[in-house]
C-alpha positions in Angstrom: -38.4 -22.2 -36.2 -40.3 -22.1 -32.8 -39.0 -24.2 -29.9 -42.0 -25.1 -27.5 -40.9 -26.7 -24.2 -42.9 -28.6 -21.9 -41.4 -28.3 -18.2 -38.3 -27.0 -16.5 -36.6 -28.4 -13.8 -38.0 -26.0 -11.5 -41.6 -25.7 -13.0 -43.0 -25.0 -16.4 -41.1 -22.8 -18.9 -42.0 -19.6 -18.9 -41.7 -16.5 -21.2 -41.9 -12.8 -20.9 -44.1 -10.6 -23.1 -44.8 -6.7 -23.3 -48.5 -5.8 -23.5 -48.6 -2.5 -24.9 -51.7 0.2 -24.1 -51.8 3.8 -24.8 -53.8 6.7 -22.9 -53.6 10.2 -23.3 -52.2 12.7 -21.3 -53.9 14.6 -18.7 -56.3 13.1 -16.0 -54.4 10.7 -14.1 -50.6 10.6 -13.4 -48.5 7.6 -15.0 -47.8 6.4 -11.4 -51.5 6.2 -10.7 -52.2 4.3 -13.7 -49.5 2.1 -13.0 -50.9 1.4 -9.6 -54.4 0.5 -10.7 -53.0 -2.0 -13.7 -50.6 -3.5 -11.1 -53.6 -4.1 -8.6 -55.8 -5.5 -11.2 -53.2 -8.0 -12.5 -52.7 -9.1 -8.8 -56.0 -9.5 -7.8 -56.9 -13.0 -9.2 -54.9 -15.6 -11.3 -55.2 -15.4 -14.8 -55.1 -18.7 -17.0 -51.8 -19.1 -18.7 -50.3 -16.4 -16.8 -47.5 -17.0 -13.9 -47.9 -15.8 -10.7 -44.3 -15.6 -10.0 -43.1 -13.4 -11.4 -46.0 -11.2 -10.8 -47.0 -9.5 -13.7 -46.1 -5.7 -13.5 -47.3 -2.5 -15.5 -44.5 0.1 -16.6 -44.4 3.1 -18.6 -42.9 2.4 -22.0 -42.2 5.7 -23.5 -43.8 9.3 -23.7 -44.9 10.3 -26.8 -46.4 13.5 -28.2 -49.8 12.9 -28.0 -50.3 9.9 -25.5 -48.4 7.7 -22.7 -47.2 4.3 -23.7 -47.5 1.9 -21.1 -46.5 -1.9 -20.8 -47.9 -5.0 -18.9 -44.8 -7.3 -18.5 -46.6 -11.0 -18.1 -44.8 -14.4 -17.8 -46.5 -16.6 -20.2 -47.1 -20.4 -19.3 -49.1 -22.0 -22.6 -47.0 -21.8 -25.4 -49.4 -21.6 -28.4 -52.0 -20.1 -26.5 -50.6 -16.5 -26.1 -53.3 -14.7 -28.2 -55.7 -16.0 -25.8 -53.9 -15.3 -22.7 -53.0 -12.2 -23.8 -56.8 -11.1 -24.6 -57.7 -11.8 -20.9 -54.4 -9.5 -19.9 -55.8 -6.9 -22.0 -59.4 -6.9 -20.7 -58.7 -7.2 -17.3 -56.4 -3.7 -17.8 -59.3 -2.4 -19.8 -61.9 -3.0 -17.0 -59.5 -1.9 -14.5 -58.9 1.5 -16.4 -62.5 2.2 -17.1 -63.2 1.5 -13.2 -60.5 4.2 -12.3 -62.2 6.5 -14.9 -59.2 6.7 -17.6 -60.5 4.7 -20.2 -59.0 3.3 -22.9 -59.6 5.8 -25.9 -58.3 6.0 -29.5 -55.7 8.3 -29.8 -55.8 10.7 -32.9 -52.8 11.1 -34.9 -52.9 14.5 -36.6 -49.9 15.1 -39.2 -49.7 18.1 -41.6 -47.2 17.1 -44.1 -47.9 20.3 -46.4 -47.1 23.9 -46.2 -50.1 26.0 -47.5 -50.7 29.2 -49.2 -51.9 32.3 -46.8 -55.3 31.3 -47.5 -54.8 28.0 -46.1 -54.7 26.2 -49.6 -51.8 24.7 -50.4 -50.3 26.8 -53.8 -50.2 25.2 -57.6 -46.2 25.3 -57.1 -46.4 22.8 -54.2 -49.3 20.7 -55.9 -46.7 20.6 -59.1 -43.7 19.7 -56.6 -45.4 16.8 -55.4 -46.8 15.4 -58.6 -42.9 15.5 -60.0 -42.0 13.6 -57.1 -44.3 10.6 -57.9 -42.3 7.9 -60.2 -45.6 7.3 -62.4 -45.8 10.9 -63.4 -42.1 11.1 -64.5 -42.7 10.2 -67.8 -45.3 13.2 -68.5 -44.1 16.6 -69.9 -45.8 19.7 -68.4 -46.2 20.9 -72.1 -50.2 20.7 -73.0 -50.6 18.5 -75.8 -51.5 20.4 -79.4 -55.0 19.6 -79.9 -56.1 17.2 -82.1 -59.2 17.5 -84.6 -62.1 15.4 -83.5 -63.5 13.7 -86.6 
């Protein structure tokens, strides 16, 4: 159930939202990214986003391949969040591009297999992987007897 209010005693009802984005390591320090985004969010009012408390950029997490950032914004228009968050993301994107730190795709490489010395998984590894798949559990490893073709 969602409760949508119209006004509070001291103005419109606000709710806080964390708008996340990621940047790879290198090039810019987290403190310079936070400062750049803070300046961009404070540059001019955004429709649907409260000026008080002001939007703030924070470092959310340090992941192995990227730094996770977030913009804490106070939303004013229930039901219009996607439109208002889009404005925040657009402003962040333009500010980072101007600062020489554009948003880029973060690639993730996951190696779940051990490999034989030549770089290929050996037959035992492949068979173990197949044995672990439920749909193949009823199969036997014995070769079927050949049947004469008629």
